[in-house]
C-alpha positions in Angstrom: -136.7 -124.7 -88.1 -139.0 -125.9 -85.3 -142.8 -125.4 -85.3 -142.5 -123.0 -82.3 -140.0 -120.9 -84.1 -142.3 -120.8 -87.2 -145.2 -119.7 -85.0 -143.2 -117.0 -83.3 -142.0 -115.7 -86.8 -145.6 -115.7 -88.1 -146.8 -113.7 -85.0 -143.8 -111.3 -85.3 -144.5 -110.8 -89.0 -148.2 -109.9 -88.2 -147.1 -107.4 -85.5 -144.7 -105.8 -88.0 -147.4 -105.7 -90.7 -149.8 -104.0 -88.2 -147.1 -101.5 -87.3 -146.6 -100.7 -91.0 -150.4 -100.3 -91.5 -150.9 -98.4 -88.2 -147.7 -96.5 -87.3 -148.8 -95.8 -83.8 -150.0 -99.4 -83.1 -149.3 -100.6 -79.6 -149.8 -103.7 -77.5 -150.3 -102.7 -73.8 -151.1 -104.9 -70.8 -154.7 -104.3 -69.8 -154.3 -104.9 -66.1 -152.0 -101.9 -65.9 -154.6 -99.5 -67.3 -156.9 -97.6 -64.8 -159.5 -97.3 -67.6 -159.6 -101.1 -68.1 -159.8 -101.8 -64.4 -162.8 -99.4 -64.2 -164.4 -101.1 -67.3 -163.8 -104.5 -65.6 -165.7 -103.5 -62.5 -168.5 -101.8 -64.5 -169.0 -105.0 -66.5 -169.3 -107.0 -63.3 -172.0 -104.6 -62.2 -173.8 -104.4 -65.5 -173.9 -108.2 -66.0 -174.9 -108.9 -62.5 -171.6 -110.6 -61.8 -171.6 -112.8 -64.9 -168.7 -111.1 -66.7 -165.7 -111.3 -64.5 -163.1 -112.3 -67.1 -162.6 -108.9 -68.8 -159.1 -108.2 -67.4 -157.7 -111.7 -67.6 -159.7 -113.4 -70.4 -160.2 -111.0 -73.2 -158.0 -108.7 -75.4 -159.5 -105.3 -76.2 -158.8 -102.9 -79.0 -159.3 -99.1 -78.7 -158.2 -97.0 -81.6 -154.7 -98.2 -82.4 -153.9 -100.0 -79.2 -154.6 -103.6 -78.4 -154.9 -104.1 -74.6 -153.9 -107.6 -73.7 -154.1 -109.9 -70.7 -151.2 -110.2 -68.3 -150.3 -113.6 -69.7 -150.1 -112.4 -73.3 -146.3 -112.8 -73.7 -146.5 -116.4 -72.2 -149.4 -117.4 -74.5 -148.7 -119.8 -77.3 -147.6 -117.8 -80.3 -150.2 -119.5 -82.5 -153.0 -118.4 -80.2 -151.5 -114.8 -80.1 -151.5 -114.8 -83.9 -155.1 -115.9 -84.2 -156.2 -113.4 -81.5 -154.3 -110.6 -83.1 -155.9 -111.3 -86.5 -159.2 -110.8 -84.7 -158.0 -107.6 -83.1 -156.6 -106.3 -86.4 -160.2 -106.2 -87.7 -161.1 -104.0 -84.8 -158.1 -101.7 -85.5 -159.5 -101.3 -89.1 -163.0 -100.7 -87.7 -161.7 -97.9 -85.5 -160.0 -96.4 -88.5 -163.2 -96.6 -90.5 -165.7 -95.4 -87.9 -163.4 -93.3 -85.5 -163.4 -93.5 -81.7 -166.7 -91.6 -81.2 -168.4 -93.7 -84.0 -167.2 -97.0 -82.6 -168.2 -96.0 -79.1 -171.7 -95.1 -80.3 -172.1 -98.2 -82.4 -170.4 -100.7 -80.2 -171.8 -99.6 -76.8 -175.2 -98.0 -77.4 -177.0 -99.0 -80.7 -179.6 -100.1 -80.7 -179.3 -101.2 -77.1 -176.3 -101.6 -74.8 -177.3 -105.2 -73.9 -179.6 -107.9 -75.3 -180.0 -106.5 -78.8 -176.7 -104.8 -79.6 -177.0 -105.2 -83.3 -174.0 -103.1 -84.2 -171.8 -104.7 -81.6 -172.8 -108.1 -83.0 -172.1 -107.0 -86.6 -168.6 -105.6 -85.6 -167.8 -108.8 -83.7 -169.1 -111.0 -86.5 -166.5 -109.4 -88.8 -163.8 -110.0 -86.2 -164.8 -113.5 -85.3 -165.0 -114.5 -88.9 -161.3 -113.6 -89.1 -160.7 -115.6 -85.9 -162.3 -118.7 -87.7 -160.3 -118.2 -90.8 -157.0 -117.7 -88.8 -157.8 -120.8 -86.7 -158.2 -122.8 -89.9 -154.9 -121.5 -91.3 -153.0 -122.2 -88.1 -154.5 -125.5 -86.8 -156.1 -126.8 -90.0 -159.6 -126.4 -91.5 -161.2 -129.0 -89.3 -160.3 -127.1 -86.1 -163.1 -124.5 -86.4 -165.5 -127.2 -87.5 -165.2 -128.8 -84.0 -168.3 -128.6 -81.8 -166.5 -127.1 -78.8 -164.8 -124.4 -80.9 -168.0 -123.5 -82.6 -169.9 -123.4 -79.3 -167.2 -121.2 -77.7 -167.5 -118.6 -80.5 -171.3 -118.6 -80.7 -171.5 -118.3 -76.9 -169.6 -115.0 -77.1 -172.6 -113.5 -78.8 -175.3 -115.1 -76.6 -173.6 -114.9 -73.2 -172.6 -112.3 -70.6 -169.1 -111.7 -72.1 -170.4 -109.2 -74.5 -173.6 -108.3 -72.7 -175.8 -110.9 -74.4 -175.3 -108.9 -77.6 -177.3 -111.2 -79.9 -179.6 -113.9 -78.5 -180.6 -115.4 -81.8 -178.6 -118.7 -81.7 -180.0 -120.1 -85.0 -179.0 -117.0 -87.0 -175.5 -117.2 -85.4 -175.2 -120.8 -86.4 -176.1 -119.9 -90.0 -173.5 -117.1 -89.9 -170.9 -119.5 -88.6 -171.8 -122.1 -91.3 -171.4 -119.4 -93.9 -167.9 -118.6 -92.7 -167.0 -122.3 -92.6 -168.2 -122.6 -96.2 -165.3 -120.3 -97.1 -162.8 -122.5 -95.3 -161.5 -125.5 -97.4 -161.9 -128.8 -95.7 -159.3 -131.5 -95.6 -161.9 -134.2 -95.4 
């Protein structure tokens, strides 16, 4: 079996496992959703034009639906698998906290931008899974790379999530803590 077929099978198995765990689980294109188009434009306004990639650069989970970018089906199955592992954490968070609870925690507490402690906490849980999944798929050295590390930490400190947590050193310690759970090949 070719590597691409293995990757497709791994992704398909994850989708099926999520459907078993969440019987109403769906994957829906984000660009076809009026709600997500409205969120996209609101984020452009709220971030003073700095967050323009919401529709075409980020997957978003609400309740039991993962809203994906228009290129999702053409995206490498390994990348879809890693991303869906991240989104699976959000599915479980919605189950745990409910839609109103997630909305309150994720959007408003303690602040909607700048010091969004709960959003950062929820995203840390999901990005930790991203790091572990990346190590599983591409090898444990992949998430140790400087550009991969920077890309993930920048999600917390940049406009993409409304500058949710500006304390880079604490994020670097968090990242190192996750890496310590990933076995190195070196």
